N, C-alpha and C positions, 0 to 999 in steps of 0.2 A: 561503330562497331556490328556485326550482326550477334544478336543474342537469342538464348532458348534454354527455356527448364526440361531438366528430363527429370522424372521422377518414377521408381522402380530402377535396380541396379541388379537384375541378374544378366543372364549373357546378352540377353537383348538390347538389355537397358546400356549395359555398358558398353557393348559393341557402340550401341547408336552415341552415344554420349564422350568417346573417344573420338568418331569420327565428326561428331562435329569440334572440337578440339581441333583437330588436325587439319580444318576448313579454315580454319583461325577465328570461330564463335567462342563469343565469352558464355560459358556454359553454366547454368545453376543446377545443381543434385538435390536429392532427397531421398533417402533410401530409408525404409524402420532399421536397418541395421546399418550404423552409418558407418563403421570398420567397411565395410565394403564401397565408400566413394575414395578411401586413402589416394590410390592410383591416381586417380584422376584428380584428384586435390591435390596433390603432388604434379600435376602438368600444368594445374591453372584452374581448373573449374575452383566455386566457390560449394560449400556444402552449407546449404541451407538447416538451417537451426530449426524449422519447425516449417509445416506444410502448408500454412499462412503463407510462410517468408518465399518460400520455393513459388508458389502459385502467384504472386504479385509482382515476383522480379523481372516478368518477363508478360510479353504478351501472347507469347508460343509458349503451351506446354505438351509435352510430349509426356504420355505415358505408357508405360508396358510393367504391366503387373499379371500375374497371373490366373484372374478372371475379376468380374464384375463385383462380385462382393470385395476382393480386394480394393477396388475402387473407391467404393462407397466406405470401406475402414479406414483409407487415409485420408479420402478429401472431405467428407465429414469434420474429419479435424480442424481444417479453416471454416470462417464464419463464412457465410455465403456471399458477405459483399465482396470479398475475395474475388471473386468470379466475374465479377461485372470485366465487361469489353475483353474477357479472355479467350480466344481461341486453345482446344483442347484435340490434341490428335490425339485419339486413343486409339494406341495401338495394341491394346488388350485383347487377348482371345476369348471370345465365349459367345453366345447364342443371337441371333438377327434382333429376337423381342428384348432381350435384355439391352442391345445398342442400342435402341430408340428408348426403353425405359430412362437411360442413361443420358441421352442427347436432350428429353424432355427436363429431366432433374435438372443438367447441367441450364438450360433456358431457360429455368425459374431463375437461375442464378443469374442471370445478365451476361453468359456465356455461349460460345458456339462451339458443337462436338461436331469433330471430321472424325470417321469412322474408320480402321485402317485394318485390312490384312498383309501382314508381311509374307510374302513368297517365297523368301530367301532367310537359308540359316546365318544367326551370328556372324559368321566368316567373312559373306559374302556380303555386307552391311557396306554402301561407300562402293561397292564396285561396280564395274559396268554390265550391264544385264540386270541388274538385282530391280525387281517392279515389287509394289505395295497398289492392293486392292484397296479404294477410297468410295467414299462415299457422304454426302452431306452437300451441305452450301455450296454452287462452285465459286463462292465469290470469296469465300473462304479461305477454298485452296488455292485460287489466283492470287490473295493475298500472299498466303506462305508457300506459294509454287518454292522459292530460290530453295527456301529452309528445307521443306523437305526433302526437294531432290537431292540433296544433301546427301541422304540417305538410300532412297534407292529413288528408278521413276518411278511417276504414277500413272496409275489407273482408273480412272475415275467413274464410276460406274451407275452416277446419278445422285438425285437427291436426298432420297432414301435413307436414314442412316443404317439400317441391320440391311442393306446390299451387300457393302464388303466383309461384315459378319458374316453373311449367307455362303457370298462365294469362295470366304476364305474356308469356311465349314464346309462346304462341298470339295473343295482342294481335298482338304487335310482326311478325308473320306477316300478318294483315291489314293491317296500318299501313303497313310496307314496300311489299308488292305492290299496297296500294292507291293509294300515294303517287307509285308507279313509274307504277302503269298511267294516271294523271293528267298528270306527266309526257312518256310517251309519246306520251297524247292530245295536250297542248302540241305536242309538236314538231310533230307530225303539221298540225296548226291553222297552228302558225307558216310550215308548211314552202307553207303554200297563202295564207299573207297575214292571218292571222287574229292577232290581238294578243292575249297574255293577259287584259288589261283590257274586250275585247270577248267572249273566250269567257268569264269569270270567272260567270256566271251559267247557264249552260250547264253548266261543268263542277259547279257546287256541287249541281241538279238532279240531272243524272246521279249522281254519287256519293250520293245519298240513297236508300241500301239498305233504309231501318227498311218499308218495307209487305213487299219481296220474304224480310226474315231474319225476319218474324212471319210469312207462311204458311208459310213454308217448315220452320220448325224442329220444328211440331209432328208434322208431315208425317217429315221426316228421323227424327223419334222412333219413332212408328210404324213405321217401315220400308217405307213408301207413297212408290216411283218413279215412281207412274203417270204419264203427259205426259197431263198435262192442259193445259197452258199454253207454256212452255220449253223441248220437247223436244231429244231431241240431235241426233239429223235437221235442225233448224231454227239448232240452236249451228253443227253445219259448217256449213251452207250460210252463217249468216253470218257466221260468221269468215271463211269464205275470203274474201266480198266485203267483208270488214276488211283483211285483207295484200292482195288486190290494189290496195287504197286505198293504203293506206302503203306501199307499195312504189312504185307510181307516182308518189307523193311523195315520193322518195325518200329514205326514213326508212328504217333497220335496222327490220327485222323480226320479230326472234329474239321477243321477246314475244309479243305475235299466234300465231304460227307456233306455241308453244308448247302457246297454249291451244286453238288449234287440230289438234295432234296429240292432246290429253286427248278431246275431242269424238269425233275419228276412232278412238281407239280405245276409245273406249265404240260406237260404232258399228258397229267390225268383231267387237265380241264378241256385238252381237245384241241392244243396248238404243237403237235409233235413235229407237222410239218411246217410249220412258219420260222421264220427267225429265228436266231436265237434274241434279239431284241425285243422280241415278247415280253421276255422276262423283266420289262421294268413295269408292264400292266402286273406281274405277279407280285413285286416289289409295291409298286406302289397299294393294295392291299393290307 
């Protein structure tokens, strides 16, 4: 029987453990609050009595924890020898540098880390179309490909253990700022009597950036910031209108004010007639 260990039973870890059980895996689990394993144990999972027992139970150990501080707080409870020969699929969110340090820490103990950044929320684990960024040794990923693909598809970015964390955090940058911009827009809408249901189709259309991404990406790659469509000066004028509308609606204007400040900085540096992609240079400083 195929087997796996899952350490960390928050919403994501729970979803992963249940998905492995659904797929017929022999699942060992461990969590700081043991009661979180009750439903899994009722379905046939084994609750390890210690971190050492959890790690040594299987060749593949899946970690789903809050951050890398939690990773060390938990894994340091097991002796170094417990990790020998193990592959740790570390799906914990944190910085690229911390992912690299954790990989080195595990390597010193004879284990291999595969860093992962899951691109879907817990309810989509095991569902078609779900994917995870992975980085680390290709041979380790291939050895455990079948088990990893029980959870999601695999997007292997390269050998550098920090790459998956980097791509994940870049994605989270887009995810959170994008969703907050929607919520800010909805606050303005509601301040003017427009319900979320009424605004939904407009929001979906506005948040579809595919055309712009596909248009700008090759130009950015070529260093071409010529202003043909959305120029910096246009951004200044437009965001001033947005900010005035927001403030007139009685809604907090700090979010559009920050965007306006970026456009104004680019314009002050002489880039008013350049493409809005010039903001990349402003942001990198």
